[in-house]
C-alpha positions in Angstrom: 131.9 267.5 -28.9 129.4 268.5 -26.3 126.6 266.9 -28.3 128.7 263.8 -28.8 128.8 263.1 -25.1 125.1 262.4 -25.1 125.7 259.5 -27.5 127.6 257.5 -24.9 124.5 255.6 -24.0 120.8 255.5 -24.6 120.0 254.1 -21.3 122.0 256.5 -19.1 118.9 258.6 -18.7 116.6 255.6 -18.3 118.2 254.9 -15.0 116.0 254.5 -12.0 116.9 256.6 -9.0 119.1 254.7 -6.6 119.7 254.8 -2.9 116.0 255.6 -2.1 116.4 259.3 -2.4 114.9 260.5 -5.7 111.9 260.0 -8.0 111.9 258.0 -11.2 113.6 259.7 -14.1 111.3 260.7 -16.9 111.9 258.9 -20.2 110.8 260.1 -23.6 109.1 257.5 -25.9 112.2 257.2 -28.1 114.5 256.9 -25.0 116.9 259.4 -26.7 117.7 262.8 -25.2 119.6 265.7 -26.8 121.7 268.0 -24.8 119.1 270.7 -24.5 116.4 268.4 -23.1 118.9 267.1 -20.5 120.1 270.5 -19.3 116.7 271.9 -19.0 115.4 269.1 -16.9 117.3 268.5 -13.6 116.1 265.0 -13.0 117.3 263.9 -16.4 120.6 265.6 -15.8 121.0 264.0 -12.5 120.4 260.7 -14.2 124.0 260.8 -15.6 125.3 260.9 -12.1 122.9 258.3 -10.8 123.9 255.9 -13.5 127.4 255.8 -11.9 125.9 254.6 -8.7 124.6 251.5 -10.4 128.1 250.3 -11.0 128.7 249.9 -7.2 128.8 246.3 -6.0 125.2 244.9 -5.8 126.0 241.8 -3.8 128.8 240.4 -1.6 131.9 239.3 -3.6 133.1 236.1 -2.2 136.6 236.3 -3.6 137.8 234.5 -0.4 137.3 231.2 -2.3 140.4 232.2 -4.3 142.5 232.5 -1.1 143.5 230.3 1.8 140.4 231.3 3.7 137.8 229.2 1.7 136.9 227.1 -1.3 133.7 226.8 -3.3 131.8 223.5 -3.8 130.8 224.6 -7.3 133.4 223.6 -10.0 132.3 226.4 -12.3 132.8 229.2 -9.7 134.9 231.8 -11.4 137.1 232.5 -8.4 137.7 228.7 -7.9 138.7 228.4 -11.6 141.1 231.4 -11.2 142.7 229.9 -8.1 143.2 226.6 -9.9 145.2 228.0 -12.7 142.8 229.6 -15.2 143.5 233.2 -14.2 144.8 235.1 -17.2 144.5 238.4 -19.1 141.6 237.0 -21.0 139.9 235.3 -18.1 139.9 237.6 -15.1 137.0 237.4 -12.7 138.8 240.0 -10.5 138.9 242.6 -13.3 137.4 246.1 -12.7 138.3 247.5 -16.0 135.1 247.8 -18.0 132.7 248.6 -15.2 135.0 251.2 -13.7 135.8 253.0 -17.0 132.1 252.9 -18.0 131.2 254.7 -14.8 134.1 257.1 -15.0 132.8 258.1 -18.4 129.4 259.1 -16.9 131.2 261.0 -14.1 133.4 262.9 -16.6 130.3 263.8 -18.6 128.6 265.0 -15.5 131.5 267.1 -14.2 132.5 268.6 -17.6 129.1 269.3 -19.2 126.3 268.9 -16.7 126.7 270.0 -13.1 127.5 273.7 -13.8 125.0 274.1 -16.7 121.8 273.0 -15.0 119.5 275.2 -12.9 119.0 272.5 -10.2 116.3 274.5 -8.4 115.2 277.2 -10.9 113.2 279.2 -8.3 115.9 279.0 -5.5 119.3 280.4 -6.2 120.7 279.2 -2.9 119.6 275.6 -3.5 120.9 275.7 -7.1 124.4 276.7 -5.9 124.4 274.1 -3.1 123.2 271.4 -5.4 126.0 272.1 -7.7 128.6 271.8 -5.0 127.0 268.6 -3.6 126.5 266.8 -6.9 130.0 267.7 -8.1 131.3 266.4 -4.8 129.5 263.1 -5.3 130.9 262.8 -8.8 134.5 263.4 -7.6 134.1 260.9 -4.8 132.6 258.3 -7.1 135.4 258.8 -9.6 137.9 258.3 -6.9 136.2 255.1 -5.9 136.3 253.7 -9.4 139.9 254.6 -9.8 140.7 253.0 -6.5 139.1 249.8 -7.8 141.2 250.0 -11.0 144.4 250.5 -9.0 143.6 247.6 -6.7 142.9 245.2 -9.6 145.3 246.4 -12.3 148.2 248.4 -11.0 151.6 246.7 -11.0 155.1 246.5 -12.3 154.9 246.7 -16.1 157.1 244.9 -18.6 159.2 248.1 -18.6 160.0 247.5 -14.9 158.1 250.6 -13.8 155.4 250.6 -11.2 152.3 251.6 -13.2 148.8 252.5 -12.5 146.1 252.8 -15.2 145.2 255.4 -17.9 143.7 258.4 -16.1 140.8 259.6 -18.3 139.6 262.7 -16.6 137.8 264.5 -19.4 134.5 263.7 -21.2 136.1 264.9 -24.4 138.5 262.0 -24.4 137.1 258.8 -26.1 137.8 255.9 -23.8 138.8 253.9 -26.9 141.7 256.3 -27.5 145.0 254.7 -26.7 146.3 256.3 -23.7 149.4 255.1 -21.8 149.2 253.9 -18.3 150.1 256.6 -15.9 152.8 256.0 -13.3 151.3 254.6 -10.1 152.3 257.5 -8.0 150.7 259.9 -10.4 147.5 258.0 -10.3 147.5 258.2 -6.5 148.0 261.9 -6.7 145.0 262.3 -9.1 142.8 260.2 -6.9 143.8 262.3 -3.9 142.9 265.5 -5.8 139.4 264.0 -6.5 139.0 263.1 -2.9 140.1 266.6 -1.8 137.4 268.1 -4.0 134.8 265.6 -2.7 135.6 266.5 0.9 135.5 270.2 0.2 132.0 270.0 -1.5 130.2 267.4 0.6 128.8 267.2 4.1 130.4 264.7 6.5 127.1 262.9 6.7 123.6 263.7 5.5 121.1 264.6 8.2 118.0 266.7 8.5 118.5 270.2 10.1 117.1 270.9 13.6 113.4 271.9 13.6 114.3 275.4 14.8 116.7 276.0 12.0 115.3 279.0 9.9 116.8 277.5 6.8 115.6 273.9 7.5 113.6 273.6 4.3 116.5 274.5 2.1 119.0 272.5 4.1 116.9 269.4 4.1 116.3 269.7 0.4 120.0 269.6 -0.4 121.7 267.9 2.6 118.9 266.0 4.3 118.7 262.5 5.5 117.0 261.4 2.3 120.5 261.2 0.8 122.0 259.1 3.5 123.3 256.4 1.1 124.8 258.8 -1.3 128.5 259.7 -1.4 129.5 262.0 1.5 132.8 263.4 2.9 133.3 260.6 5.4 133.0 258.0 2.6 135.5 259.9 0.5 137.9 260.0 3.4 137.6 256.2 3.7 138.5 255.9 0.0 141.5 258.0 0.7 142.6 255.7 3.5 142.2 252.7 1.3 144.2 254.1 -1.5 147.0 255.4 0.7 147.1 252.0 2.5 147.7 250.3 -0.8 150.3 252.9 -1.8 152.2 252.2 1.5 152.0 248.4 1.3 155.1 246.3 0.3 154.0 245.5 -3.2 153.7 249.2 -4.0 156.2 250.6 -1.5 159.2 248.4 -1.9 161.6 250.8 -0.1 159.2 251.0 2.9 158.8 254.8 2.8 157.5 255.5 6.3 155.9 258.8 5.2 153.5 256.7 3.1 152.5 254.6 6.1 152.0 257.8 8.2 149.8 259.3 5.5 147.6 256.2 5.5 147.4 256.3 9.3 146.4 260.0 9.2 143.7 259.3 6.6 142.2 256.5 8.6 142.3 258.6 11.8 140.1 261.2 10.2 137.4 258.6 9.7 137.9 257.2 13.2 137.7 260.6 14.8 134.6 261.6 12.9 132.9 258.5 14.3 133.9 259.2 17.9 137.4 257.7 18.3 138.0 254.4 20.0 134.6 254.6 21.6 133.0 253.8 18.3 134.1 250.2 18.7 131.5 248.0 20.3 130.2 244.5 20.2 127.2 245.3 18.0 129.5 245.7 15.0 129.9 241.9 14.9 126.4 241.5 13.5 126.3 244.8 11.6 124.9 243.0 8.6 121.6 242.3 10.5 121.0 245.9 11.4 120.5 248.6 8.7 120.7 251.3 11.4 124.1 250.1 12.8 126.7 252.8 12.9 129.1 250.2 11.6 127.7 251.0 8.1 129.9 253.7 6.8 128.3 253.2 3.3 125.6 250.8 2.4 122.7 250.2 0.0 119.1 250.1 1.0 117.9 246.8 2.6 116.4 244.2 0.3 113.9 241.6 1.4 115.5 238.5 -0.2 116.7 235.0 0.5 119.2 234.6 -2.3 122.3 234.7 0.0 120.9 231.9 2.2 119.9 229.9 -0.8 123.5 230.0 -1.9 125.2 229.4 1.4 123.0 227.7 4.0 124.0 224.1 4.6 122.0 221.6 2.4 119.9 220.3 5.4 118.5 223.8 5.6 117.8 223.7 1.8 120.8 225.8 0.9 123.6 225.0 -1.6 126.5 225.4 0.9 128.6 227.2 -1.7 131.3 228.9 0.4 133.3 226.5 2.6 135.6 228.2 5.1 139.0 226.6 5.4 140.8 224.9 8.3 143.5 227.5 7.7 141.0 230.3 8.7 139.6 228.3 11.6 143.2 228.0 13.0 143.7 231.7 12.7 141.0 232.4 15.4 142.9 232.6 18.7 141.9 231.1 22.0 139.5 233.0 24.2 142.4 234.5 26.1 143.9 235.9 22.9 146.8 233.6 22.5 147.3 231.8 19.1 146.2 228.2 19.4 149.8 227.2 18.4 151.0 228.5 21.8 150.4 225.3 23.7 151.8 226.7 26.9 149.4 229.6 27.2 146.3 229.2 24.9 144.7 226.2 26.6 143.8 224.9 23.2 142.5 221.3 23.3 142.9 219.5 20.0 140.4 216.9 21.2 137.7 219.7 21.6 139.0 222.2 19.1 136.1 224.7 19.0 135.7 225.3 22.7 137.6 228.0 24.5 138.1 230.0 21.3 137.6 233.5 20.1 133.8 234.1 20.1 134.0 235.3 16.5 134.6 231.8 15.4 131.2 230.5 16.4 129.5 233.7 15.4 130.8 233.7 11.8 131.5 230.0 10.9 129.3 226.9 11.2 131.4 224.0 12.5 130.5 220.4 13.5 128.2 220.4 16.5 127.3 224.1 16.3 123.7 224.9 17.1 122.3 226.6 14.0 118.6 227.6 13.9 118.1 225.3 17.0 119.7 222.3 15.3 123.2 220.9 15.8 124.9 220.7 12.5 126.6 217.4 11.7 129.5 217.9 9.2 130.9 214.4 9.8 128.3 211.8 8.8 125.1 213.6 8.1 123.9 212.6 4.6 123.4 216.2 3.6 125.8 218.3 5.6 128.7 215.9 5.9 131.9 216.5 4.0 131.3 215.7 0.4 128.0 213.9 0.9 126.0 215.8 -1.8 127.9 216.9 -4.9 128.0 220.6 -5.4 126.0 221.2 -2.2 127.8 219.8 0.8 130.9 221.3 2.3 134.3 220.3 1.0 136.1 221.5 4.2 133.9 220.6 7.1 132.6 224.2 7.5 129.9 226.5 6.3 129.6 230.3 6.4 127.5 231.9 9.1 128.6 235.5 8.7 126.3 237.7 6.6 123.5 235.2 6.8 120.1 236.0 8.3 119.0 233.0 10.2 115.4 234.0 10.2 115.3 233.2 6.5 113.5 229.9 5.7 114.1 227.9 2.6 111.7 225.1 3.2 110.0 224.1 -0.1 106.6 225.8 -0.3 107.2 227.8 2.9 110.1 230.1 2.1 110.5 233.2 4.2 112.7 236.2 3.0 114.3 238.7 5.3 116.0 242.1 5.0 119.6 242.1 3.9 122.0 245.0 3.9 124.6 245.3 1.2 127.5 247.1 3.0 130.0 248.9 0.8 132.2 250.1 3.6 132.2 249.6 7.4 133.7 251.5 10.3 135.9 248.8 11.7 138.0 248.7 8.5 139.2 252.3 9.3 140.5 251.0 12.6 142.3 248.1 10.9 143.9 250.5 8.4 145.0 252.8 11.1 146.5 249.9 13.2 148.4 248.5 10.3 149.7 251.9 9.1 150.5 253.3 12.5 152.5 250.3 13.5 154.6 250.5 10.4 155.0 254.3 10.7 155.6 254.7 14.5 155.7 251.2 16.0 153.2 249.4 18.3 152.9 252.3 20.8 153.5 255.4 18.6 150.6 257.6 17.7 152.0 260.3 15.5 149.7 263.3 16.1 146.8 261.1 17.3 145.6 260.1 20.7 145.7 256.3 20.2 148.3 253.8 19.0 148.1 250.6 17.0 148.2 248.6 20.2 145.2 250.5 21.6 143.2 250.1 18.5 143.8 246.3 18.3 143.0 246.1 22.0 139.6 247.8 21.3 138.9 245.5 18.4 139.7 242.3 20.3 138.0 243.3 23.6 134.7 244.2 21.8 135.0 240.8 20.0 135.0 239.1 23.4 138.6 238.7 24.4 138.1 240.3 27.9 141.7 240.1 29.0 144.6 240.0 26.5 147.9 239.1 28.0 149.1 238.0 24.5 148.7 241.5 23.1 150.4 243.0 26.1 153.4 240.7 25.6 154.1 242.0 22.1 156.8 244.6 21.9 158.4 244.0 18.5 157.0 245.8 15.5 157.0 242.7 13.3 155.2 240.6 15.9 152.6 243.3 16.1 152.2 243.4 12.4 151.6 239.7 12.3 148.8 240.1 14.9 147.3 243.1 13.0 147.3 241.2 9.8 145.6 238.3 11.5 143.0 240.5 13.0 142.2 242.0 9.6 141.9 238.5 8.3 139.4 237.6 10.9 137.4 240.8 11.0 137.0 241.1 7.3 136.6 237.5 6.4 134.2 236.9 3.6 134.1 240.6 2.8 136.3 240.6 -0.3 139.4 241.7 1.5 141.9 238.9 1.8 142.4 238.3 -1.9 143.6 241.9 -2.2 145.5 242.0 1.1 147.8 239.1 0.5 148.8 240.7 -2.8 149.5 244.2 -1.5 151.5 242.5 1.3 153.5 240.7 -1.4 153.0 237.6 0.6 153.9 234.5 -1.6 153.4 232.0 1.2 149.7 233.1 1.7 149.3 233.4 -2.1 150.1 229.7 -2.7 149.0 228.2 0.6 147.2 224.8 0.3 143.7 224.9 1.6 142.9 222.3 4.3 139.7 220.9 5.7 138.5 218.4 8.3 136.2 215.4 8.1 136.1 214.6 11.9 135.2 217.9 13.5 138.6 219.6 13.6 140.7 216.8 15.0 142.6 215.8 11.8 143.1 217.6 8.6 143.3 216.8 4.9 144.3 218.8 1.8 141.3 220.2 -0.1 142.7 222.4 -2.8 146.0 223.7 -4.0 146.5 227.2 -5.2 148.0 227.5 -8.7 149.4 231.1 -8.6 152.7 232.3 -10.0 154.9 235.0 -8.4 153.9 237.6 -10.9 150.2 237.3 -9.8 150.9 239.6 -6.9 149.6 242.1 -9.5 146.6 241.5 -11.6 146.6 241.7 -15.4 145.6 244.5 -17.9 142.8 242.9 -19.9 143.9 241.1 -23.0 141.8 243.4 -25.2 143.6 246.4 -23.9 147.0 244.7 -24.3 146.1 244.1 -28.0 145.8 247.8 -28.3 149.4 248.0 -27.2 148.7 249.1 -23.7 151.7 248.0 -21.5 151.0 244.8 -19.6 152.1 243.9 -16.1 155.1 241.6 -16.0 154.4 237.9 -16.4 151.0 238.2 -18.0 
């Protein structure tokens, strides 16, 4: 069986080192390694682990176009097709099944047959022992990440009426094609927590070079130095814990509203927040984290890439882009007035329907291009411009009256024959999400002003988020005393802060929110003064939970209800 594991893939050991921290792996002419050749050569052995890093998201997933936050102007966009009724067990652009299980297989091989068998630093016993701990910790953390993705996309109420997770394959000696039943959801969560506990026990909180006067600096830097900064660390593992526990506490997975689950999620998020410095870690620079690879907002990121593909996809057509993602009027209306009041509060917000973009939350102009906004020194005209106007150019112009600005680098130029690329940072996790998890969970566990064992409440966290976003005084937040009203605000803040970051599609499902699930998407053709229906959402109630893939269902794996 041990030899059989090396037959999983020929290219596992052809992997290039990732995260800018290792050399290229050596590859034999026939590209096939046996067990002995792997175990005797540390770089080849580490290749099994590094291959699991390649399954991490390589670009931004704009699943927002399958929600009430945006649409796509490309008819063949997979998320648009799913939202318009094509989502099924055999057509599932949200699926994580194959990618996650492929990478879990690598990690199981590494943990069961590699990490403790290799002399990672043959001439240095201390380094070998520490490498074993660290590399095992990375594998446990990555396995937790992939199981979190599986639970997010595929956990749900099965046809049996039970809340189910996914098959937990935790051994390299189990063929993934073997029919294994879906484990109960709670059991899956416990297994993921066990992996995270192992990761946290074995990994440093962050990777950093030792002080110059440290007598063990050479050894410490070799194993735990800054060269590994984009690899799995304990703080990332803790963030995965917070994400999993938030899902487990949410209405779709916690129908009896067990407060202990909310408290556990809040505690997990607080660990991440405290490690970053508490409420003081919130500052205005986080709003443009995607332009600064050194921003502390990056809890986990990939190396910067000098590209212009994102802008080619999303810049307005007058800037030679394809304008693919079009924010909705629904999302625009979710941004409050500059004084923090919802624009629906006519008595306090000061919202002027005749001048709808002025006097608003500063994040609106920062993250969304609306009619009249100065973009790259030019006022964008979404009303009657022959390129940027609503529906002017098929499959290029906006369908809603808006274009995305967030995540774009405005120094990119797409002019024919004079294109200029810029650095882009693919962020896998960011710090503000931990604050949002804490606020949501703490409010449900202890109310708006409760703090459990921590030194800050949900209200204080939301105050920090809103003040650093530009809402200097916040009488609206101060006026909220009801837990439900606070939850409505927290959910809205999460919607705004994480817009276009592959969050809302999953949020409205874990919230079991049918109204958001099926909300019609609206747009404007006159600069936000009047609105029209752009796209309906063709979701059914059972789609709160995603499907088990059709191929797995044909193997008699229990499907979620309705699919």
